[in-house]
C-alpha positions in Angstrom: 130.7 76.5 80.7 127.7 78.0 78.8 125.5 81.2 80.1 121.9 80.4 81.5 120.1 83.1 81.2 120.3 87.0 81.5 119.2 86.9 85.4 118.9 91.0 85.2 119.3 94.3 83.3 120.7 97.3 85.1 118.8 100.3 83.5 119.9 104.7 84.5 117.2 106.7 85.7 117.5 110.3 86.6 118.4 111.7 90.3 114.9 111.8 92.0 113.3 109.4 89.4 112.2 106.7 91.9 108.5 107.4 91.6 108.5 107.5 87.5 110.5 104.0 87.8 107.8 103.1 89.8 105.0 103.8 87.9 106.7 102.6 84.4 107.7 99.1 85.5 105.6 99.2 88.7 102.0 100.0 87.8 101.7 100.1 84.0 104.1 97.1 82.9 102.8 95.4 86.4 106.2 94.3 87.7 106.6 93.4 91.1 109.1 95.7 93.1 111.5 94.0 95.5 114.3 95.2 97.7 117.5 95.8 96.5 120.5 94.8 99.0 120.9 97.1 102.0 124.8 97.2 101.3 123.6 99.7 98.2 122.2 102.6 100.2 118.5 102.3 99.0 118.1 105.7 97.6 119.0 105.7 94.2 118.0 102.3 93.4 114.3 100.4 92.7 114.6 97.0 92.0 112.0 94.9 90.4 111.2 91.2 89.5 110.3 89.8 86.1 107.9 86.7 87.0 108.9 83.9 89.2 112.2 83.0 87.5 114.2 85.5 89.5 114.6 87.7 86.3 115.0 91.6 87.5 115.4 94.9 86.7 117.7 97.5 88.6 116.9 101.4 88.0 119.8 103.0 89.5 120.7 106.7 89.8 123.3 107.9 86.7 123.0 111.2 85.0 124.5 110.3 81.7 121.2 108.4 80.8 120.7 105.9 77.6 124.0 106.4 75.0 123.3 103.9 72.1 120.0 104.0 70.0 120.5 100.2 70.1 120.9 100.0 73.8 117.8 98.2 75.1 116.1 96.1 77.3 113.8 93.1 76.2 110.3 92.4 78.7 108.7 88.9 77.6 105.2 89.1 77.3 102.1 86.9 76.6 100.1 89.8 75.0 101.9 92.4 73.4 98.8 93.9 72.1 97.6 94.6 75.4 100.5 95.8 76.9 101.1 98.5 74.2 97.3 99.7 74.7 98.2 100.0 78.6 101.6 101.9 77.9 99.4 104.0 75.4 96.9 104.5 77.3 99.3 106.2 80.4 100.6 108.3 77.9 103.9 106.1 76.7 104.4 106.5 72.5 105.2 103.1 71.1 106.6 102.4 67.8 106.8 99.4 65.6 110.0 97.8 64.3 111.4 94.9 61.6 109.4 92.0 62.2 110.7 88.9 63.3 109.4 85.4 62.5 107.3 84.1 66.0 108.4 87.5 68.0 105.2 89.9 68.0 107.0 93.0 69.4 107.3 97.0 70.0 109.5 99.4 71.2 108.6 102.1 74.5 111.0 104.3 76.3 110.9 104.7 80.2 110.8 107.9 81.9 114.3 108.3 81.5 114.4 107.5 77.8 115.8 104.1 78.1 114.5 101.9 74.9 112.4 99.0 76.1 111.1 96.3 73.6 107.8 94.7 74.7 108.0 91.0 73.1 106.1 88.0 73.1 107.9 84.0 71.9 105.9 82.6 70.1 108.1 79.9 68.6 111.5 79.8 67.2 113.1 82.6 65.1 112.8 81.0 61.8 
């Protein structure tokens, strides 16, 4: 039974970081905020939809923060250069990384220190 896709990534944020998360993922990256299930209690969670496919990012309160340099989530976009410009205009640092064929990409960090890859998919890796 093969996996179909990554449905969501859960990303830690610091206590009280809801507005910072909304600014980075909502206002800056243009994701649509969606309500988390009421059973979760609400205040320590901010969820976002990515496109129409059901993919989501779930921010949750966790003081331990990011724990590995390789830990990251990747957001596919049509125009990485335009997104990079938007991030930098909002004060977020960006950095280049190893080139992968047909995957123009760069990295940034959200307000909580989580590493975020921004990438386009132009074709197969090779």
